[in-house]
Wavefront OBJ file of the C-alpha trace (Angstrom):
o trace
v -1.698 -40.493 -12.305
v -4.743 -38.937 -13.990
v -5.518 -41.500 -16.695
v -9.192 -41.690 -15.793
v -9.805 -38.005 -16.244
v -7.404 -37.733 -19.177
v -9.043 -40.537 -21.178
v -12.501 -39.046 -20.638
v -11.296 -35.605 -21.674
v -9.660 -36.945 -24.822
v -12.753 -38.971 -25.695
v -15.029 -35.922 -25.526
v -12.590 -33.850 -27.609
v -12.135 -36.506 -30.328
v -15.893 -37.099 -30.521
v -16.308 -33.426 -31.503
v -13.480 -33.665 -34.019
v -11.484 -30.949 -32.229
v -7.745 -30.616 -31.953
v -6.171 -29.681 -28.657
v -5.635 -26.185 -30.057
v -9.367 -25.769 -30.768
v -10.313 -26.910 -27.261
v -7.699 -24.537 -25.797
v -9.131 -21.620 -27.739
v -12.698 -22.378 -26.671
v -11.969 -23.150 -23.016
v -9.190 -20.736 -22.117
v -7.049 -23.654 -20.868
v -3.664 -23.729 -22.609
v -2.806 -26.355 -25.225
v 0.110 -27.503 -23.099
v -2.145 -28.028 -20.074
v -4.665 -30.034 -22.130
v -1.878 -32.224 -23.501
v -0.516 -32.886 -20.012
v -4.004 -33.662 -18.622
v -4.870 -36.096 -21.411
v -1.622 -37.982 -20.832
v -2.338 -38.232 -17.110
v 0.782 -36.350 -16.098
v -1.030 -33.766 -13.976
v -4.131 -33.985 -11.861
v -6.906 -31.632 -13.021
v -7.645 -28.440 -11.131
v -11.281 -27.595 -10.248
v -11.368 -24.421 -12.342
v -9.892 -26.184 -15.393
v -12.464 -28.999 -15.142
v -15.344 -26.503 -15.192
v -13.853 -24.520 -18.087
v -13.324 -27.668 -20.164
v -16.780 -29.033 -19.405
v -18.418 -25.782 -20.515
v -16.339 -25.603 -23.705
v -17.151 -29.231 -24.632
v -20.881 -28.584 -24.219
v -21.337 -31.593 -21.929
v -24.772 -32.401 -20.604
v -25.355 -32.617 -16.862
v -24.538 -36.336 -16.583
v -21.343 -36.071 -18.657
v -20.235 -32.978 -16.755
v -20.683 -34.733 -13.391
v -18.791 -37.792 -14.646
v -15.874 -35.591 -15.717
v -15.899 -33.771 -12.366
v -16.006 -37.094 -10.474
v -13.087 -38.417 -12.503
v -11.126 -35.304 -11.592
v -11.942 -35.772 -7.907
v -10.852 -39.402 -7.989
v -7.534 -38.349 -9.446
v -7.203 -35.724 -6.718
v -7.714 -38.387 -4.021
v -5.152 -40.628 -5.699
v -2.728 -37.704 -5.774
v -3.185 -36.939 -2.075
v -2.537 -40.570 -1.161
v 0.753 -40.580 -3.100
v 3.938 -38.678 -2.371
v 3.569 -36.638 -5.526
v 3.325 -32.881 -4.816
v -0.212 -31.542 -5.167
v -1.686 -28.109 -5.699
v -5.141 -28.495 -4.230
v -7.338 -25.555 -3.357
v -6.214 -23.890 -0.152
v -7.213 -20.707 1.638
v -4.545 -18.878 3.652
v -6.385 -15.577 3.996
v -6.428 -13.952 7.446
v -9.838 -13.384 9.001
v -11.836 -10.504 7.576
v -12.793 -7.766 10.023
v -16.399 -7.344 11.147
v -15.831 -3.601 11.255
v -14.881 -2.892 7.661
v -16.550 0.369 6.615
v -16.470 2.505 3.490
v -14.110 1.940 0.564
v -17.055 0.992 -1.677
v -15.421 2.498 -4.756
v -12.127 0.715 -4.118
v -13.737 -2.661 -3.406
v -15.814 -2.459 -6.592
v -12.671 -1.652 -8.587
v -10.846 -4.687 -7.186
v -13.807 -6.966 -7.869
v -13.824 -5.885 -11.511
v -10.197 -6.935 -11.857
v -11.206 -10.514 -11.001
v -13.424 -10.944 -14.046
v -12.112 -13.957 -16.036
v -10.405 -13.235 -19.372
v -12.248 -13.793 -22.609
v -12.003 -17.202 -24.252
v -8.704 -17.757 -25.971
v -6.939 -15.043 -23.974
v -6.442 -16.866 -20.676
v -3.067 -18.320 -21.623
v -1.739 -15.242 -23.437
v -2.946 -12.426 -21.189
v -0.862 -11.780 -18.059
v -2.376 -12.154 -14.619
v -3.964 -9.046 -13.152
v -1.847 -7.238 -10.555
v -3.202 -4.504 -8.279
v -0.759 -2.527 -6.110
v -2.309 -0.712 -3.133
v -0.114 2.093 -1.792
v -0.487 4.483 1.125
v 0.986 5.544 4.428
v 1.153 3.115 7.334
v -2.144 2.663 9.154
v -4.332 3.796 6.238
v -5.972 0.366 5.881
v -4.266 -1.208 2.856
v -4.097 -4.714 4.331
v -7.670 -4.547 5.618
v -8.918 -3.579 2.150
v -6.903 -6.305 0.406
v -8.068 -9.032 2.808
v -11.697 -7.851 2.667
v -11.691 -7.865 -1.140
v -9.921 -11.241 -1.214
v -12.664 -12.832 0.891
v -15.259 -11.396 -1.474
v -13.363 -12.999 -4.369
v -12.797 -16.495 -2.969
v -15.401 -18.213 -5.126
v -13.837 -16.772 -8.300
v -10.486 -18.427 -7.561
v -11.260 -22.086 -6.838
v -7.628 -23.188 -7.124
v -6.638 -21.424 -3.934
v -6.034 -18.162 -2.127
v -2.482 -17.527 -0.916
v -1.407 -14.895 1.619
v 2.063 -13.880 2.718
v 3.346 -11.023 4.893
v 6.585 -9.824 3.297
v 7.521 -7.748 6.396
v 8.479 -4.722 4.313
v 7.738 -2.378 7.239
v 7.322 -4.619 10.259
v 8.943 -3.094 13.371
v 11.722 -5.364 14.588
v 11.733 -7.573 11.476
v 13.792 -7.577 8.299
v 11.962 -7.785 4.942
v 11.457 -11.360 3.798
v 14.038 -12.529 1.255
v 12.925 -13.738 -2.168
v 14.109 -17.245 -1.314
v 12.089 -17.413 1.916
v 9.007 -15.841 0.305
v 9.044 -18.388 -2.526
v 9.483 -21.228 -0.039
v 6.438 -20.066 1.922
v 4.313 -19.677 -1.212
v 5.325 -23.103 -2.526
v 4.328 -24.694 0.783
v 1.038 -22.842 0.424
v 0.660 -24.569 -2.932
v 1.097 -27.864 -1.051
v 4.544 -28.631 -2.422
v 6.290 -30.887 0.137
v 9.286 -29.298 1.842
v 11.634 -31.947 0.471
v 10.516 -31.111 -3.085
v 11.325 -27.381 -2.788
v 14.685 -26.568 -4.461
v 17.397 -24.630 -2.646
v 18.238 -22.431 -5.609
v 16.176 -19.221 -5.824
v 15.769 -19.381 -9.604
v 14.596 -22.980 -9.428
v 12.101 -22.057 -6.723
v 10.757 -19.247 -8.878
v 10.406 -21.569 -11.879
v 8.563 -24.191 -9.801
v 6.292 -21.491 -8.369
v 5.329 -20.257 -11.847
v 4.776 -23.835 -13.000
v 2.391 -24.528 -10.106
v 0.389 -21.398 -10.865
v 0.181 -21.978 -14.618
v -3.366 -22.486 -15.945
v -4.934 -21.953 -12.511
v -7.345 -19.458 -11.035
v -5.368 -18.561 -7.900
v -5.612 -15.413 -5.775
v -2.344 -14.216 -4.242
v -2.095 -11.478 -1.590
v 1.426 -10.100 -1.155
v 1.075 -7.973 1.962
v 3.467 -5.363 3.319
v 5.924 -5.345 0.418
v 9.103 -3.301 0.728
v 9.857 -2.589 -2.937
v 9.524 -3.755 -6.532
v 12.599 -5.989 -6.392
v 11.064 -8.030 -3.565
v 7.744 -8.473 -5.379
v 8.697 -9.124 -8.996
v 9.810 -12.799 -8.598
v 6.536 -13.566 -6.801
v 4.288 -12.761 -9.764
v 2.712 -15.544 -11.873
v 4.127 -16.166 -15.322
v 0.771 -16.813 -17.040
v -2.753 -15.435 -16.933
v -5.739 -16.465 -14.865
v -4.485 -15.366 -11.445
v -5.038 -12.149 -9.479
v -2.316 -10.601 -7.329
v -3.101 -7.993 -4.667
v -0.041 -6.170 -3.341
v 0.043 -3.766 -0.406
v 2.980 -1.475 0.208
v 3.716 1.877 1.782
v 5.771 2.643 -1.304
v 4.467 3.204 -4.816
v 5.747 0.243 -6.788
v 6.170 2.221 -9.980
v 8.614 -0.346 -11.377
v 5.746 -2.821 -11.919
v 4.662 -1.660 -15.359
v 1.832 -4.198 -15.624
v 0.333 -3.326 -12.234
v -2.748 -1.192 -11.749
v -2.112 1.385 -9.011
v -4.451 2.385 -6.198
v -3.382 5.211 -3.873
v -5.269 4.877 -0.615
v -6.084 7.916 1.541
v -7.921 8.387 4.823
v -11.591 7.597 5.348
v -14.303 10.134 4.684
v -15.583 11.901 7.794
v -18.825 9.905 7.844
v -17.086 6.556 7.390
v -14.522 7.483 10.037
v -17.280 8.150 12.575
v -19.003 4.890 11.564
v -15.752 3.015 12.236
v -15.407 4.708 15.618
v -18.981 3.766 16.502
v -18.674 0.162 15.295
v -15.394 -0.697 17.021
v -16.245 1.124 20.259
v -19.715 -0.413 20.481
v -20.995 2.970 21.644
v -24.330 4.370 20.631
v -23.493 8.050 20.350
v -26.044 10.460 21.756
v -26.644 13.812 20.048
v -24.338 15.346 22.658
v -21.576 12.880 21.703
v -21.675 13.534 17.964
v -19.573 16.751 17.891
v -16.889 15.114 20.064
v -16.934 11.995 17.863
v -16.324 14.124 14.770
v -13.517 15.932 16.576
v -11.937 12.609 17.559
v -11.736 11.279 14.007
v -10.433 14.660 12.839
v -7.677 14.581 15.456
v -6.890 11.078 14.162
v -6.693 12.503 10.620
v -9.306 9.938 9.529
v -6.587 7.270 9.718
v -8.225 3.855 10.312
v -5.463 2.522 12.599
v -5.608 5.578 14.865
v -9.421 5.441 14.964
v -9.411 1.740 15.861
v -6.976 2.386 18.710
v -9.078 5.108 20.338
v -12.289 3.158 19.640
v -10.829 0.175 21.499
v -10.085 2.501 24.427
v -13.716 3.639 24.501
v -14.875 0.020 24.334
v -12.602 -1.154 27.140
v -13.214 1.832 29.440
v -16.971 2.376 29.763
v -16.497 5.344 32.101
v -14.376 7.222 29.554
v -16.518 9.705 27.650
v -16.047 10.729 24.052
v -15.699 14.328 25.200
v -12.910 13.536 27.673
v -10.976 11.452 25.136
v -11.219 14.274 22.593
v -9.874 16.703 25.190
v -6.932 14.371 25.855
v -6.048 14.099 22.170
v -6.055 17.884 21.732
v -2.722 17.969 23.540
v -0.285 17.596 20.631
v 2.623 16.880 22.964
v 0.928 13.670 24.121
v -1.265 12.759 21.144
v 1.025 10.179 19.553
v 1.659 8.636 22.968
v -2.072 8.068 23.389
v -2.429 6.423 19.981
v -1.219 2.995 21.053
v -2.503 -0.071 22.878
v -1.138 -3.483 23.796
v -0.021 -4.427 20.256
v -0.640 -1.366 18.077
v 1.485 1.767 18.148
v 1.171 4.593 15.632
v 4.591 5.957 16.553
v 6.143 2.570 15.740
v 4.380 2.646 12.360
v 5.938 6.012 11.510
v 9.275 4.882 12.917
v 9.436 1.863 10.628
v 8.796 4.082 7.587
v 11.301 6.727 8.717
v 14.169 4.358 9.488
v 13.883 2.846 6.003
v 14.709 6.188 4.379
v 18.176 7.270 3.219
v 19.865 9.915 5.390
v 19.025 12.864 3.093
v 15.318 11.985 3.013
v 15.310 11.500 6.787
v 16.750 14.978 7.298
v 14.212 16.645 4.997
v 11.368 14.747 6.667
v 12.505 16.022 10.072
v 12.701 19.598 8.824
v 9.233 19.393 7.268
v 7.931 19.181 10.817
v 8.560 22.936 10.920
v 6.038 23.681 8.159
v 3.208 25.714 9.649
v 0.620 25.565 6.885
v -1.334 22.695 5.343
v 0.998 22.185 2.377
v 4.250 23.244 0.736
v 6.106 23.102 -2.578
v 9.566 21.934 -3.635
v 10.983 25.470 -3.435
v 9.966 25.775 0.212
v 11.498 22.358 0.899
v 14.728 23.579 -0.725
v 14.766 26.593 1.584
v 14.247 24.424 4.648
v 16.972 21.957 3.668
v 19.336 24.649 2.329
v 19.697 22.829 -0.995
v 18.791 23.313 -4.645
v 15.202 23.136 -5.862
v 16.082 20.226 -8.145
v 17.562 18.117 -5.346
v 14.723 19.087 -2.982
v 12.177 17.949 -5.552
v 13.911 14.584 -5.846
v 13.906 14.203 -2.056
v 10.235 15.162 -1.746
v 9.281 12.746 -4.526
v 11.115 10.027 -2.610
v 9.044 10.864 0.484
v 5.900 10.666 -1.662
v 6.881 7.217 -2.921
v 7.560 6.179 0.687
v 4.023 7.166 1.696
v 5.092 9.846 4.191
v 4.078 12.845 2.041
v 1.087 13.105 -0.290
v 1.030 15.045 -3.542
v -1.889 17.367 -4.168
v -3.565 17.877 -7.583
v -2.034 21.361 -7.675
v 1.476 19.881 -7.604
v 1.992 20.952 -4.004
v 2.664 18.491 -1.184
v 1.076 17.710 2.152
v 2.562 16.154 5.265
v 0.003 14.195 7.282
v -0.634 15.978 10.605
v 0.198 12.942 12.713
v 3.319 12.350 10.623
v 4.231 15.988 11.263
v 4.013 15.443 14.999
v 6.335 12.465 14.599
v 8.699 14.549 12.420
v 8.945 17.131 15.207
v 9.742 14.372 17.681
v 12.631 12.983 15.618
v 13.825 16.514 14.806
v 14.310 17.268 18.493
v 15.859 13.844 19.033
v 18.198 14.174 16.048
v 19.453 17.625 17.094
v 20.323 16.298 20.551
v 22.046 13.168 19.295
v 23.987 14.945 16.565
v 25.469 17.416 19.054
v 26.448 14.651 21.473
v 27.791 12.244 18.840
v 29.791 14.733 16.756
v 31.391 17.393 19.002
v 33.979 18.178 16.313
v 31.169 19.487 14.111
v 29.509 21.502 16.842
v 29.958 24.761 14.964
v 28.401 23.305 11.835
v 25.440 22.180 13.893
v 24.955 25.697 15.208
v 25.146 27.080 11.699
v 22.573 24.566 10.495
v 20.171 25.277 13.364
v 20.603 29.022 12.818
v 19.768 28.595 9.130
v 16.656 26.539 9.881
v 15.552 29.144 12.433
v 16.144 31.903 9.879
v 14.092 30.141 7.205
v 11.311 29.265 9.647
v 11.211 32.896 10.838
v 10.817 34.109 7.255
v 7.804 31.836 6.948
v 6.289 32.943 10.238
v 7.440 29.924 12.204
v 10.578 29.919 14.427
v 12.416 26.705 15.268
v 11.824 27.161 18.978
v 8.040 27.411 18.377
v 7.805 24.109 16.492
v 5.553 22.516 19.123
v 2.808 25.146 19.038
v -0.696 23.747 18.324
v -1.635 23.258 14.712
v -4.916 24.273 13.190
v -7.626 21.602 13.089
v -6.749 19.248 10.204
v -9.097 18.333 7.424
v -9.732 14.906 5.943
v -7.083 13.308 3.793
v -7.705 13.522 0.053
v -9.662 10.640 -1.378
v -7.829 7.752 -3.061
v -6.847 7.954 -6.685
v -7.492 4.916 -8.850
v -5.256 4.612 -11.902
v -6.928 1.946 -14.035
v -4.460 0.675 -16.581
v -1.068 2.239 -16.010
v 0.929 3.081 -12.898
v 0.504 6.493 -11.345
v 2.615 8.979 -13.312
v 5.823 10.088 -11.675
v 5.289 13.550 -10.135
v 8.626 14.648 -11.565
v 7.310 14.040 -15.094
v 4.702 16.779 -14.685
v 7.156 19.486 -13.650
v 10.407 20.766 -15.030
v 12.854 21.085 -12.132
v 15.173 24.048 -12.072
v 18.660 23.257 -13.386
v 21.326 22.680 -10.739
v 22.934 25.899 -9.643
v 20.056 28.154 -10.706
v 18.902 28.321 -7.128
v 21.332 28.278 -4.222
v 20.520 28.420 -0.550
v 19.257 31.584 1.174
v 22.749 32.171 2.525
v 24.039 32.482 -1.081
v 21.453 35.105 -2.075
v 21.680 38.028 0.407
v 19.828 40.459 -1.849
v 16.951 38.063 -2.387
v 16.886 37.241 1.322
v 16.570 40.930 2.157
v 13.731 41.361 -0.327
v 11.874 38.357 1.106
v 12.204 39.664 4.651
v 10.349 42.760 3.490
v 7.616 40.762 1.717
v 7.852 37.022 2.433
v 6.400 35.140 -0.544
v 7.489 31.912 1.134
v 4.493 32.273 3.394
v 2.394 31.343 0.403
v 4.546 28.323 -0.359
v 4.404 26.905 3.146
v 0.888 27.796 4.177
v -0.941 27.176 0.938
v -2.033 30.827 0.588
v -0.943 32.285 -2.762
v 0.817 35.633 -2.937
v 0.668 38.374 -5.540
v 3.645 39.864 -7.370
v 4.460 42.124 -4.408
v 4.512 39.170 -2.029
v 1.297 40.089 -0.183
v -1.358 37.487 0.585
v -4.407 37.268 -1.668
v -7.299 37.254 0.823
v -9.732 35.947 -1.749
v -7.822 32.708 -1.893
v -8.099 31.904 1.818
l 1 2 3 4 5 6 7 8 9 10 11 12 13 14 15 16 17 18 19 20 21 22 23 24 25 26 27 28 29 30 31 32 33 34 35 36 37 38 39 40 41 42 43 44 45 46 47 48 49 50 51 52 53 54 55 56 57 58 59 60 61 62 63 64 65 66 67 68 69 70 71 72 73 74 75 76 77 78 79 80 81 82 83 84 85 86 87 88 89 90 91 92 93 94 95 96 97 98 99 100 101 102 103 104 105 106 107 108 109 110 111 112 113 114 115 116 117 118 119 120 121 122 123 124 125 126 127 128 129 130 131 132 133 134 135 136 137 138 139 140 141 142 143 144 145 146 147 148 149 150 151 152 153 154 155 156 157 158 159 160 161 162 163 164 165 166 167 168 169 170 171 172 173 174 175 176 177 178 179 180 181 182 183 184 185 186 187 188 189 190 191 192 193 194 195 196 197 198 199 200 201 202 203 204 205 206 207 208 209 210 211 212 213 214 215 216 217 218 219 220 221 222 223 224 225 226 227 228 229 230 231 232 233 234 235 236 237 238 239 240 241 242 243 244 245 246 247 248 249 250 251 252 253 254 255 256 257 258 259 260 261 262 263 264 265 266 267 268 269 270 271 272 273 274 275 276 277 278 279 280 281 282 283 284 285 286 287 288 289 290 291 292 293 294 295 296 297 298 299 300 301 302 303 304 305 306 307 308 309 310 311 312 313 314 315 316 317 318 319 320 321 322 323 324 325 326 327 328 329 330 331 332 333 334 335 336 337 338 339 340 341 342 343 344 345 346 347 348 349 350 351 352 353 354 355 356 357 358 359 360 361 362 363 364 365 366 367 368 369 370 371 372 373 374 375 376 377 378 379 380 381 382 383 384 385 386 387 388 389 390 391 392 393 394 395 396 397 398 399 400 401 402 403 404 405 406 407 408 409 410 411 412 413 414 415 416 417 418 419 420 421 422 423 424 425 426 427 428 429 430 431 432 433 434 435 436 437 438 439 440 441 442 443 444 445 446 447 448 449 450 451 452 453 454 455 456 457 458 459 460 461 462 463 464 465 466 467 468 469 470 471 472 473 474 475 476 477 478 479 480 481 482 483 484 485 486 487 488 489 490 491 492 493 494 495 496 497 498 499 500 501 502 503 504 505 506 507 508 509 510 511 512 513 514 515 516 517 518 519 520 521 522 523 524 525 526 527 528 529 530 531 532
C-alpha cells in the first residue's frame, strides 16, 4: 500500500548507513513503525513523516519528495477499503467568551511539548485530569486548550462526551466509547470488532506512534476512563470529571475552582454585551458573588441581561438575593444549575446523600469531620470517610487547613433535598415514623448547639466569598486527604446521645461553634475574637 514512501524512506536510511534502531532513536518513531512503513504495510502519518525527515537531515527538495510520497499513499489508502487514520478534528467550537484561567492554560500547553528524541516510544502519553464541581468550567477549559494545541497534534484531535453526569443519560459504556473513538479514527464500522478487548487493542494500535489529542469529557470514574488511554507515547489526553480520578497514577491532576472576582465580572460583561456604568459596577460584583464565581451560573444570568435589555443589573441582583428563589432563577432554556447539582447528588451512595443533605444545616463558611460526625450522629472515622467521598465527588472542597467547605449554591440545593427527603421518608416509611422523629430531634439538637436550629435552615446566609483558586499538582495525583490526618479509631467517639456528660458541657460552652463556623475556640470553648 505504501511502497512509494517506504522505498524512499529505506533508501535515505541505507544511504546514511543507519539501522532501523538508529533512525528510531534519532527520530522518536518506534523501530516497529519504521519497519512497517518501509515494507509498505501502513500509510505514513503526517507527524511521523516530519519527524523522519528531520532525523534524516534531508534537504528541502528531498523532504518535499518524501512528504509528497506520503500524501500519494494517503490518497491511495482513501480510495481503497482499507481502514485509514487520517487527521481529523472532532473538537466542539471554542467559546468567544473564555476569560481567565491563564495559569491553567499555560500548564496544559506545557504538557503538549514533544518528548525528547529516543523517548517517544518508551515514555507514556501525557494525561491531564481536570476535576471540579459541575458548572465550574472544566469542559470549557479543556476545549479551549485543545484548540490552542491543534497544530501540535497533526494526526488528529478526538472528542467524546462520556455522559458521566449528564441529566437523563446513563454513562457511556466502555464498548460504546471505544466504538465512537475508533470511528473518529476513521475505522469503518464493519471493521470494528464486537469484543471489548479487541476494540481496545485496535484503538491502541491506531494511536501507536501518532501525535493525537484526545479529550475525554464528563467522565464518571477511573474504570470508565482507563481503557480509553493510549498504550504508547506521543499523545495527549485531557480528561474532565466531577470526581477526582485518583486511580489514574500516571495522570497529572488539576483541581478547578471558581473564577477570580475580576474574571467573573469580565465574563458577565462579555456574555451580557453590557457596558457597565460606574453605577452598575457594585451590582455586577454582587451578582458574581451571589453566583459564587461559578462560570455556568454567571453565563446564565449574563444571558438574561443580554436577552432582556430593560432588566437592570441592580434589579437582577435584588432578585438573586432571595435565597428561596435563587436556584430557580439560575436556569434558562437548556441550562439548569439545579439539574447539575441533582446529577451529582443522585450518583452518590445513600450514606453520602444523607450527610450532604445534613450539611445544608451548617451555618458557617466551613466545617471539620468532627462536626460532620455530630450532624450525622456517627463516628468521626466514618464521617471523615463520607466527607472525603463528597470531596472526590466535587460537592465539597477541602481547605488547606484540613477543614471543608460546602459551596453556597450547593448548600442551597442541600437544603432543598433535605426538606424533600424528610417529607418523602415520612410518607414512604410510616412504620419507622418514630425513628424519623428521633432523627429529626437529634439534628435539631445538634444544630441548636451550633447556633442553628433545623427549623431556621432557610435563613439568609452571609455574603459568600470567592472559591479558592485551583491547585495544580504537576507530576503525581492530588494526595488523598485521609493520608494527611489520622482518623479517630472506631468507638472512640460515639454520637452526642451516647455522651450525656460531654453534651452538657458543650451546652455550657459550645466548642462546635468553632468547628462549624470556622472561628476557633480556646480551651474554655469561648470564641477567639482575634481570629475573626
